[in-house]
C-alpha atoms as an extended CHARMM CRD file, in Angstrom:
* protein
*
       192  EXT
         1         1  UNK       CA             -1.4510000000       -8.4850000000      -41.5550000000  PROA      1               0.0000000000
         2         2  UNK       CA             -3.1740000000      -10.3810000000      -38.7540000000  PROA      2               0.0000000000
         3         3  UNK       CA              0.1060000000      -11.7250000000      -37.3650000000  PROA      3               0.0000000000
         4         4  UNK       CA              1.6810000000       -8.2770000000      -37.3140000000  PROA      4               0.0000000000
         5         5  UNK       CA             -1.3330000000       -6.8920000000      -35.4620000000  PROA      5               0.0000000000
         6         6  UNK       CA             -1.1520000000       -9.6920000000      -32.8790000000  PROA      6               0.0000000000
         7         7  UNK       CA              2.5930000000       -9.2080000000      -32.4060000000  PROA      7               0.0000000000
         8         8  UNK       CA              2.1690000000       -5.4490000000      -31.9350000000  PROA      8               0.0000000000
         9         9  UNK       CA             -0.6530000000       -6.0450000000      -29.4420000000  PROA      9               0.0000000000
        10        10  UNK       CA              1.4250000000       -8.5710000000      -27.4770000000  PROA      10              0.0000000000
        11        11  UNK       CA              4.3460000000       -6.1390000000      -27.5070000000  PROA      11              0.0000000000
        12        12  UNK       CA              2.2120000000       -3.3410000000      -26.0840000000  PROA      12              0.0000000000
        13        13  UNK       CA              0.8460000000       -5.6380000000      -23.3730000000  PROA      13              0.0000000000
        14        14  UNK       CA              4.3550000000       -6.8380000000      -22.5150000000  PROA      14              0.0000000000
        15        15  UNK       CA              5.8200000000       -3.3370000000      -22.2950000000  PROA      15              0.0000000000
        16        16  UNK       CA              2.9230000000       -2.1150000000      -20.1840000000  PROA      16              0.0000000000
        17        17  UNK       CA              3.2170000000       -5.0640000000      -17.8030000000  PROA      17              0.0000000000
        18        18  UNK       CA              6.9900000000       -4.7700000000      -17.5300000000  PROA      18              0.0000000000
        19        19  UNK       CA              6.8340000000       -1.0620000000      -16.7770000000  PROA      19              0.0000000000
        20        20  UNK       CA              4.3060000000       -1.6340000000      -14.0020000000  PROA      20              0.0000000000
        21        21  UNK       CA              6.3660000000       -4.4780000000      -12.5200000000  PROA      21              0.0000000000
        22        22  UNK       CA              9.5860000000       -2.4990000000      -12.5810000000  PROA      22              0.0000000000
        23        23  UNK       CA              8.2220000000        0.7230000000      -11.1090000000  PROA      23              0.0000000000
        24        24  UNK       CA              8.9400000000        1.2960000000       -7.4070000000  PROA      24              0.0000000000
        25        25  UNK       CA              5.5150000000        2.6700000000       -6.5610000000  PROA      25              0.0000000000
        26        26  UNK       CA              2.0820000000        2.0920000000       -7.9780000000  PROA      26              0.0000000000
        27        27  UNK       CA              0.1040000000        5.1800000000       -8.9280000000  PROA      27              0.0000000000
        28        28  UNK       CA             -3.6020000000        4.4200000000       -8.5020000000  PROA      28              0.0000000000
        29        29  UNK       CA             -4.9860000000        7.9190000000       -8.9940000000  PROA      29              0.0000000000
        30        30  UNK       CA             -3.1930000000       10.9710000000      -10.3850000000  PROA      30              0.0000000000
        31        31  UNK       CA             -2.8240000000       12.5570000000       -6.9390000000  PROA      31              0.0000000000
        32        32  UNK       CA             -2.1610000000        9.3880000000       -4.8930000000  PROA      32              0.0000000000
        33        33  UNK       CA              0.8760000000        7.0960000000       -4.8720000000  PROA      33              0.0000000000
        34        34  UNK       CA              0.5470000000        3.6800000000       -3.2250000000  PROA      34              0.0000000000
        35        35  UNK       CA              3.3080000000        3.2840000000       -0.6320000000  PROA      35              0.0000000000
        36        36  UNK       CA              2.2650000000        0.2200000000        1.3240000000  PROA      36              0.0000000000
        37        37  UNK       CA             -0.3240000000       -2.5460000000        1.4670000000  PROA      37              0.0000000000
        38        38  UNK       CA             -1.1210000000       -4.8180000000        4.4110000000  PROA      38              0.0000000000
        39        39  UNK       CA             -3.6330000000       -7.6550000000        4.5950000000  PROA      39              0.0000000000
        40        40  UNK       CA             -4.6410000000       -9.0780000000        7.9550000000  PROA      40              0.0000000000
        41        41  UNK       CA             -7.2350000000      -10.7550000000       10.1310000000  PROA      41              0.0000000000
        42        42  UNK       CA             -8.5800000000       -9.6040000000       13.4950000000  PROA      42              0.0000000000
        43        43  UNK       CA            -10.9780000000      -11.3540000000       15.8740000000  PROA      43              0.0000000000
        44        44  UNK       CA            -14.1430000000       -9.8340000000       17.3510000000  PROA      44              0.0000000000
        45        45  UNK       CA            -13.3250000000       -7.3220000000       20.0910000000  PROA      45              0.0000000000
        46        46  UNK       CA             -9.5750000000       -7.4940000000       19.3980000000  PROA      46              0.0000000000
        47        47  UNK       CA             -6.9660000000       -5.1590000000       17.9030000000  PROA      47              0.0000000000
        48        48  UNK       CA             -4.2190000000       -5.7120000000       15.3430000000  PROA      48              0.0000000000
        49        49  UNK       CA             -1.4680000000       -3.1040000000       15.4450000000  PROA      49              0.0000000000
        50        50  UNK       CA              0.7770000000       -1.7000000000       12.7240000000  PROA      50              0.0000000000
        51        51  UNK       CA              3.2860000000        1.1440000000       12.5280000000  PROA      51              0.0000000000
        52        52  UNK       CA              4.0830000000        3.4770000000        9.6420000000  PROA      52              0.0000000000
        53        53  UNK       CA              7.1920000000        5.5730000000        9.1790000000  PROA      53              0.0000000000
        54        54  UNK       CA              6.3230000000        7.1440000000        5.8210000000  PROA      54              0.0000000000
        55        55  UNK       CA              6.6120000000       10.9300000000        5.7040000000  PROA      55              0.0000000000
        56        56  UNK       CA              4.3460000000       13.4000000000        4.0010000000  PROA      56              0.0000000000
        57        57  UNK       CA              0.5890000000       13.7440000000        3.8870000000  PROA      57              0.0000000000
        58        58  UNK       CA             -0.8710000000       10.2420000000        3.8580000000  PROA      58              0.0000000000
        59        59  UNK       CA             -4.2270000000        8.6970000000        3.1300000000  PROA      59              0.0000000000
        60        60  UNK       CA             -4.8570000000        5.4190000000        4.9560000000  PROA      60              0.0000000000
        61        61  UNK       CA             -7.6530000000        3.3180000000        3.5180000000  PROA      61              0.0000000000
        62        62  UNK       CA             -8.9240000000        0.2010000000        5.2870000000  PROA      62              0.0000000000
        63        63  UNK       CA            -11.2880000000       -2.1130000000        3.4180000000  PROA      63              0.0000000000
        64        64  UNK       CA            -13.0450000000       -4.9630000000        5.2150000000  PROA      64              0.0000000000
        65        65  UNK       CA            -12.8120000000       -8.0250000000        2.9740000000  PROA      65              0.0000000000
        66        66  UNK       CA            -15.0100000000      -10.0280000000        5.3560000000  PROA      66              0.0000000000
        67        67  UNK       CA            -16.6420000000       -8.9050000000        8.5800000000  PROA      67              0.0000000000
        68        68  UNK       CA            -16.2980000000       -5.3070000000        9.7670000000  PROA      68              0.0000000000
        69        69  UNK       CA            -12.9490000000       -3.8260000000       10.7900000000  PROA      69              0.0000000000
        70        70  UNK       CA            -12.5290000000       -0.2750000000       12.1270000000  PROA      70              0.0000000000
        71        71  UNK       CA             -9.4630000000        1.9880000000       11.8100000000  PROA      71              0.0000000000
        72        72  UNK       CA             -7.8090000000        3.9350000000       14.6490000000  PROA      72              0.0000000000
        73        73  UNK       CA             -4.6720000000        6.0580000000       14.1780000000  PROA      73              0.0000000000
        74        74  UNK       CA             -2.4680000000        7.6200000000       16.8370000000  PROA      74              0.0000000000
        75        75  UNK       CA              0.9520000000        9.0810000000       17.5010000000  PROA      75              0.0000000000
        76        76  UNK       CA              1.3670000000        6.3330000000       20.1220000000  PROA      76              0.0000000000
        77        77  UNK       CA              2.2300000000        2.6900000000       19.4550000000  PROA      77              0.0000000000
        78        78  UNK       CA             -1.1720000000        1.2590000000       20.4090000000  PROA      78              0.0000000000
        79        79  UNK       CA             -4.1840000000        3.3670000000       19.4680000000  PROA      79              0.0000000000
        80        80  UNK       CA             -7.5460000000        2.4470000000       20.9390000000  PROA      80              0.0000000000
        81        81  UNK       CA            -11.2000000000        3.2090000000       20.3310000000  PROA      81              0.0000000000
        82        82  UNK       CA            -11.1410000000        5.3890000000       23.4490000000  PROA      82              0.0000000000
        83        83  UNK       CA            -11.2700000000        9.0330000000       22.3420000000  PROA      83              0.0000000000
        84        84  UNK       CA             -8.1870000000       10.1010000000       24.3410000000  PROA      84              0.0000000000
        85        85  UNK       CA             -6.0810000000        7.2280000000       22.9290000000  PROA      85              0.0000000000
        86        86  UNK       CA             -6.3730000000        8.0020000000       19.2080000000  PROA      86              0.0000000000
        87        87  UNK       CA             -5.8970000000       11.0540000000       17.0260000000  PROA      87              0.0000000000
        88        88  UNK       CA             -7.9250000000        9.9050000000       14.0090000000  PROA      88              0.0000000000
        89        89  UNK       CA            -10.5140000000        7.1890000000       13.5620000000  PROA      89              0.0000000000
        90        90  UNK       CA            -13.0120000000        5.7810000000       11.1210000000  PROA      90              0.0000000000
        91        91  UNK       CA            -15.6140000000        3.2850000000       12.2790000000  PROA      91              0.0000000000
        92        92  UNK       CA            -18.2090000000        2.9320000000        9.5480000000  PROA      92              0.0000000000
        93        93  UNK       CA            -19.7490000000       -0.0650000000        7.8240000000  PROA      93              0.0000000000
        94        94  UNK       CA            -17.9230000000        0.7220000000        4.5790000000  PROA      94              0.0000000000
        95        95  UNK       CA            -14.3680000000        1.6280000000        3.6320000000  PROA      95              0.0000000000
        96        96  UNK       CA            -12.4850000000        3.4090000000        6.4170000000  PROA      96              0.0000000000
        97        97  UNK       CA            -10.4860000000        6.4800000000        5.3460000000  PROA      97              0.0000000000
        98        98  UNK       CA             -8.1420000000        8.6160000000        7.4370000000  PROA      98              0.0000000000
        99        99  UNK       CA             -6.0590000000       11.5700000000        6.2040000000  PROA      99              0.0000000000
       100       100  UNK       CA             -2.7550000000       12.1180000000        8.0180000000  PROA      100             0.0000000000
       101       101  UNK       CA             -1.3000000000       15.6410000000        7.7040000000  PROA      101             0.0000000000
       102       102  UNK       CA              2.3650000000       16.2410000000        6.8600000000  PROA      102             0.0000000000
       103       103  UNK       CA              3.0900000000       17.6140000000       10.3460000000  PROA      103             0.0000000000
       104       104  UNK       CA              1.7730000000       14.5550000000       12.2260000000  PROA      104             0.0000000000
       105       105  UNK       CA              4.5990000000       12.8970000000       14.2560000000  PROA      105             0.0000000000
       106       106  UNK       CA              6.1120000000        9.6430000000       12.9720000000  PROA      106             0.0000000000
       107       107  UNK       CA              6.0130000000        6.6930000000       13.4190000000  PROA      107             0.0000000000
       108       108  UNK       CA              2.2570000000        6.4340000000       13.1500000000  PROA      108             0.0000000000
       109       109  UNK       CA              0.4520000000        3.7810000000       15.1900000000  PROA      109             0.0000000000
       110       110  UNK       CA             -2.4100000000        2.0220000000       13.4220000000  PROA      110             0.0000000000
       111       111  UNK       CA             -4.9690000000       -0.0630000000       15.2640000000  PROA      111             0.0000000000
       112       112  UNK       CA             -7.4840000000       -2.2580000000       13.4530000000  PROA      112             0.0000000000
       113       113  UNK       CA            -10.4150000000       -3.2620000000       15.6480000000  PROA      113             0.0000000000
       114       114  UNK       CA            -12.6150000000       -6.2560000000       14.8500000000  PROA      114             0.0000000000
       115       115  UNK       CA            -16.2710000000       -5.3760000000       15.3530000000  PROA      115             0.0000000000
       116       116  UNK       CA            -18.2420000000       -7.5920000000       17.7390000000  PROA      116             0.0000000000
       117       117  UNK       CA            -20.7960000000       -8.4270000000       15.0370000000  PROA      117             0.0000000000
       118       118  UNK       CA            -18.4050000000      -10.8330000000       13.2510000000  PROA      118             0.0000000000
       119       119  UNK       CA            -16.2020000000      -13.5460000000       14.7440000000  PROA      119             0.0000000000
       120       120  UNK       CA            -13.3720000000      -12.7220000000       12.3350000000  PROA      120             0.0000000000
       121       121  UNK       CA            -12.8080000000       -9.6820000000       10.1560000000  PROA      121             0.0000000000
       122       122  UNK       CA            -10.4070000000       -9.8780000000        7.2390000000  PROA      122             0.0000000000
       123       123  UNK       CA             -9.0960000000       -6.5270000000        6.0360000000  PROA      123             0.0000000000
       124       124  UNK       CA             -6.7570000000       -4.7710000000        3.6380000000  PROA      124             0.0000000000
       125       125  UNK       CA             -4.9320000000       -1.5090000000        4.3860000000  PROA      125             0.0000000000
       126       126  UNK       CA             -3.5860000000        0.7200000000        1.6090000000  PROA      126             0.0000000000
       127       127  UNK       CA             -1.3060000000        3.6460000000        2.4690000000  PROA      127             0.0000000000
       128       128  UNK       CA             -1.1250000000        6.4140000000       -0.1290000000  PROA      128             0.0000000000
       129       129  UNK       CA              1.0800000000        9.4800000000       -0.3770000000  PROA      129             0.0000000000
       130       130  UNK       CA             -1.5070000000       12.2060000000       -0.9440000000  PROA      130             0.0000000000
       131       131  UNK       CA              0.1070000000       14.5420000000       -3.4590000000  PROA      131             0.0000000000
       132       132  UNK       CA             -3.0650000000       16.6170000000       -3.7590000000  PROA      132             0.0000000000
       133       133  UNK       CA             -2.2220000000       18.3110000000       -0.4580000000  PROA      133             0.0000000000
       134       134  UNK       CA             -0.5240000000       21.6520000000       -0.9710000000  PROA      134             0.0000000000
       135       135  UNK       CA              3.0830000000       21.3040000000        0.1760000000  PROA      135             0.0000000000
       136       136  UNK       CA              5.9690000000       23.7210000000        0.4150000000  PROA      136             0.0000000000
       137       137  UNK       CA              9.1740000000       23.0510000000       -1.5200000000  PROA      137             0.0000000000
       138       138  UNK       CA             10.9130000000       22.2330000000        1.7490000000  PROA      138             0.0000000000
       139       139  UNK       CA              8.3110000000       19.5730000000        2.6030000000  PROA      139             0.0000000000
       140       140  UNK       CA              8.5450000000       18.0530000000       -0.8900000000  PROA      140             0.0000000000
       141       141  UNK       CA             12.3390000000       17.8500000000       -0.6010000000  PROA      141             0.0000000000
       142       142  UNK       CA             12.0440000000       16.1880000000        2.8210000000  PROA      142             0.0000000000
       143       143  UNK       CA              9.6350000000       13.5700000000        1.4350000000  PROA      143             0.0000000000
       144       144  UNK       CA             11.8620000000       12.9330000000       -1.5720000000  PROA      144             0.0000000000
       145       145  UNK       CA             14.9610000000       12.5610000000        0.6520000000  PROA      145             0.0000000000
       146       146  UNK       CA             13.0910000000       10.1500000000        2.9240000000  PROA      146             0.0000000000
       147       147  UNK       CA             11.9920000000        7.8950000000        0.0690000000  PROA      147             0.0000000000
       148       148  UNK       CA             15.2350000000        7.9800000000       -1.9480000000  PROA      148             0.0000000000
       149       149  UNK       CA             18.0090000000        8.1330000000        0.6800000000  PROA      149             0.0000000000
       150       150  UNK       CA             19.1550000000        4.5670000000        1.4610000000  PROA      150             0.0000000000
       151       151  UNK       CA             21.6620000000        5.7130000000        4.1170000000  PROA      151             0.0000000000
       152       152  UNK       CA             19.3350000000        6.8630000000        6.8750000000  PROA      152             0.0000000000
       153       153  UNK       CA             20.5000000000        6.5090000000       10.4580000000  PROA      153             0.0000000000
       154       154  UNK       CA             17.2700000000        4.8920000000       11.5900000000  PROA      154             0.0000000000
       155       155  UNK       CA             18.0560000000        1.1460000000       11.5910000000  PROA      155             0.0000000000
       156       156  UNK       CA             14.4550000000        0.0700000000       12.1120000000  PROA      156             0.0000000000
       157       157  UNK       CA             13.2190000000        1.8080000000        8.9820000000  PROA      157             0.0000000000
       158       158  UNK       CA             16.2500000000        0.4810000000        7.0700000000  PROA      158             0.0000000000
       159       159  UNK       CA             15.4680000000       -3.1260000000        8.0550000000  PROA      159             0.0000000000
       160       160  UNK       CA             11.8060000000       -2.6430000000        7.1480000000  PROA      160             0.0000000000
       161       161  UNK       CA             12.7550000000       -1.2240000000        3.7590000000  PROA      161             0.0000000000
       162       162  UNK       CA             15.1210000000       -4.1770000000        3.1070000000  PROA      162             0.0000000000
       163       163  UNK       CA             12.3730000000       -6.6740000000        3.9960000000  PROA      163             0.0000000000
       164       164  UNK       CA              9.8850000000       -4.9470000000        1.6910000000  PROA      164             0.0000000000
       165       165  UNK       CA             12.4500000000       -4.7550000000       -1.1370000000  PROA      165             0.0000000000
       166       166  UNK       CA             13.3660000000       -8.4390000000       -0.8420000000  PROA      166             0.0000000000
       167       167  UNK       CA              9.7060000000       -9.4430000000       -0.6200000000  PROA      167             0.0000000000
       168       168  UNK       CA              8.9170000000       -7.2910000000       -3.6540000000  PROA      168             0.0000000000
       169       169  UNK       CA             11.6490000000       -8.8940000000       -5.8100000000  PROA      169             0.0000000000
       170       170  UNK       CA             10.6650000000      -12.4020000000       -4.6660000000  PROA      170             0.0000000000
       171       171  UNK       CA              7.0160000000      -11.7520000000       -5.5470000000  PROA      171             0.0000000000
       172       172  UNK       CA              7.8040000000      -10.1550000000       -8.9080000000  PROA      172             0.0000000000
       173       173  UNK       CA              9.8220000000      -13.0770000000      -10.3070000000  PROA      173             0.0000000000
       174       174  UNK       CA              6.9980000000      -15.6300000000      -10.2280000000  PROA      174             0.0000000000
       175       175  UNK       CA              4.4790000000      -13.0920000000      -11.5550000000  PROA      175             0.0000000000
       176       176  UNK       CA              6.8360000000      -12.1550000000      -14.3630000000  PROA      176             0.0000000000
       177       177  UNK       CA              7.4160000000      -15.8020000000      -15.2580000000  PROA      177             0.0000000000
       178       178  UNK       CA              3.6630000000      -16.4750000000      -15.1690000000  PROA      178             0.0000000000
       179       179  UNK       CA              3.1230000000      -13.5100000000      -17.4590000000  PROA      179             0.0000000000
       180       180  UNK       CA              5.7300000000      -14.7960000000      -19.9060000000  PROA      180             0.0000000000
       181       181  UNK       CA              4.1190000000      -18.2500000000      -19.8710000000  PROA      181             0.0000000000
       182       182  UNK       CA              0.6850000000      -16.7650000000      -20.5380000000  PROA      182             0.0000000000
       183       183  UNK       CA              2.0170000000      -14.6080000000      -23.3750000000  PROA      183             0.0000000000
       184       184  UNK       CA              3.7960000000      -17.6480000000      -24.8240000000  PROA      184             0.0000000000
       185       185  UNK       CA              0.5690000000      -19.6970000000      -24.7100000000  PROA      185             0.0000000000
       186       186  UNK       CA             -1.4050000000      -16.8990000000      -26.3800000000  PROA      186             0.0000000000
       187       187  UNK       CA              1.2420000000      -16.5140000000      -29.0580000000  PROA      187             0.0000000000
       188       188  UNK       CA              1.2680000000      -20.2900000000      -29.6970000000  PROA      188             0.0000000000
       189       189  UNK       CA             -2.5400000000      -20.3880000000      -29.9820000000  PROA      189             0.0000000000
       190       190  UNK       CA             -2.7070000000      -17.4860000000      -32.3870000000  PROA      190             0.0000000000
       191       191  UNK       CA              0.2650000000      -18.4140000000      -34.5870000000  PROA      191             0.0000000000
       192       192  UNK       CA             -0.3000000000      -22.1650000000      -34.8480000000  PROA      192             0.0000000000
C-alpha cells in the first residue's frame, strides 16, 4: 500500500513537472502570461537598455534584487528619466510596474536606471501579456498571429525568437535530467 502511494505521488510530481517544462509560456496568475524574463546589473547613475517586440497589452515588472533600479519605458530606443524622453516610468523603492496598452507602438524601449544610492543594482524584469485587459476579437487574433506565426517578415524578431528557443531547449535539458536524478534518488531511498 505504501509503495503504491509513493509511486502515484512520484507520478503526479513527474507529470506536473513535465507539463510545466514542455509548455511554451508560464502562466503565473490567471490573467497574466509570462512572455519574457531578463536579469541584469546596472551601475549607479547608468542605464541598461532593452527592447521588446511583443504585441498586446503588457505588464512590465522590474524587481531590484540588490540596490535600487528604476524603470523607464518609451517608444524610442533609449528612454531616459527626463519627462520628455519616456512615455511610462516607475521609480519607487519597491517593485516597479508599468502597464503598456495594446495600441502602444512597437518595439518598446526599456531603460533601467541604477539609483545613485547603490554602486551596483541587480535587477530582474518580467514581461507579462495582460489578458485582463478588454480586447476586441481583432486584437486577440493579431496577438495570436504574432505569437504563433513563425514566418514573419521581420528578421530581427525572427532571430530573437530563435535565440530564445535555442536557449530554452538548452536550459530545459539539464533541469529535466536533474529532476530525473532527484526522482531516482527519492525512489531509491523509499523503496530500498
